[in-house]
N, C-alpha and C positions, 0 to 999 in steps of 0.2 A: 688460443686457449690450450690446445694439446701440448704446445711447446712449454707453456708454463707448468702444466700438470707433469710433464716429463721431467722438467727441472726440479720440481718439488720431490718427485719420486726418487730421482738420483741423489738429491741432497739427503733425503731420509735414509736411503740405502747406505750411504757413506757414514753418516753419523751413527746409524745402528751398528755398523761394523766396528766403529771406534768404541762404542759402548761394550760390545762383546769382548773386544781385546782387553779393555780395562778390567772387566769383571774376571776374565780368565787369567790374565797375565800381569795386570797392573798398568798404571799410566805410563811408566817409562818404556813399556813394550810397544807403545803406539808409534809407528812411523808411517809415512805415506805409502811405502812399499807394502808393509804388512797390512795396512788398511785396505789397499787395493786388492790384495790377495783374499782377504777376509770378505770383502764386498763382491768378489767375483768380477772385477773390472780391471782395466789397465791403469798403470800409474799415471799415464797421460790424461786419462779421463778424470781421475780424482783431482789432478792438478788443474784441470779445466774449471772445476767447481771451487776448489780451495787452493789458492796460490801459495799458502804456507801452512805448516803443521799447526801453528797457533790459531789460525782461522778455523781449522777443522775442529780443534779442541773447544774453541769458544762456541761454535755452532752446536756441538754435542752437548755441552753443559747447558746451553740455553734450551735445547730441545728437551732434555731430561726435566728441567724445571718447568717447562711448558706443559709437559704431560701431567705433572703433579697438579698444576693449576687447573687443567682441563678436568681432571677427575674430581677436584673440589667443586667445580662448577656443576658437575653432574650430581654430586651429593646434595648440593643446595637445591638444585632444581627438582630433584626427585623428592627430597624432604619436604619442600614447600607443597608439592603436589599431593603428598601423602599426609600433610598436616602434622608433621613432626615438630617437636619443640626445638627451639634454637640450640639448647644444650645438646640434644641428640644429634642434630646436624653438625655441630661443632666437633663433637667427639668423633663422628664418622670422618669428618674432614681431616682432623689431626691424625687419625689412624692411617691416613694415606702416607704420612711421613714415616710410618713404622715398617721395618723389614719383616712383615708378617706372612709374606708369600714370596714365591720365586721372583715375580716381577718387581715387587717393592724392595726385595733384598738386593737385586741387581742395581736398581736406581740408587739405593742407599750407598752401595759400594762406590758407585760413580761419584756421588756427591762427596763422599769421604775422600776419595782420591783427589778431587778438584779442590777440596778445602785446603789441603796442603799446598797444592800448586798455586792457589789464589794468593797465598801469603807473599809470593814473589812475582805475581803477574797482575798488574793493575786492571786489565780488562776483565779477567776472570773474577777478580775481587769485586768489580763493579756489578757483574751479574749476580754474584753471591749476595752482595749487599741489597741489591734491588729485590731479589727474591725474598730475603729475610724481612725486609721492610714491608713488602707486600703481604706476607703472611701475618705479620703483627698487625698491620692495618686492617686486614679482614677480620682478625680475631677481635680487635677493638671495636669494629663496627658491629660485630655479632653481640658484643656486650652492651653496646648502646641500644641495639634493637631489643635486647633482653630487658633493659631498663624500661624501655617504652612499653613493653607488653606485660611487664610484671614478673618476669623470671629473675631479674636482677634488682637488688635493692637500690633505691634512689641514693645518689651520692657516691657510688662506686666509681673510682677513677679507671676508665676503660683502657687508656693507654698503659697505665701502670700494671693492671691485671693482665693485659695482653702480653706484656713483656714476661711476666712470671709464668703464664701458661705456655707460651711458645718455648721458653727456656726449659721448662719441665718436660715438654713433649720431645724436644731434641735430645735432652739427656736420657729420657726413657728409650728413645730410638737407639741411642748408642749402647745402652745396657742390653737391649734386646739383640743387638748385633753381636756384642762381645760374649754374652752368656744367654743364648736362646733357650737352653734347657731351664735356666733359672728365671726366665721371664717369658713364659708361654703366653699365647695370645689371650686367653681369658684373664690372666693376671695383668697384662698390658692394658687391656680395655678397662678393667676394673680400676686400675691406677688413674687412667684418664678420667673416668667417671668421678672418682673421688676428688681429683684436683678441680674439675669443672664444677662439682657440687658445692665447693666452697665459695663460688662466685654466683652460680645460678641456683639460688636458694628458694626462689618463689615459683609460682605457677602462672603460666601464660593466661592472660585474661581472654585471649582469642582462641584458645584450644577448645576443640569440640568436647562437649560433655558426654560422659558415659563411654 
């Protein structure tokens, strides 16, 4: 077990170093040697865990997307425990895509860098596609759950609306990145609320009264 834990820790140390390099200097600045220096380890040790630069990049991209997914799970679990509406939980979950603080800004820069690289790398493109499909799937499920509890009108096409909502959220994230002064956090959250309010128009029948 300690050997597995050590492996995971080293793996994370390396991918965190790759992320810092991308945020600071861009994706093209990432090399095995620079990653080793950033992580505070030898080139040989980095190569022990990743035999090629592409493997290192793929692991970093997967890790960044995994962090987002984990935060969404936390939002849902906390929201359910607190009795929040599905619309509220969905807004909080989508806000995790937005570059609204240092951690999310760094993750957004990494996703942006990999989006360009994925156009020419089928393995990165597969991770990108899987993540996007997963987000849309979860939004669609939230809409179906909203239909079941009364927050969403019967007959709403969950998959269609999920596509619209996720596309809007990703576009909003890009605007927030390009023009942070023009899209401050309150305006970003209000825009999300407005978009979700067009789908979640009802009141949950299971919500506590008063």
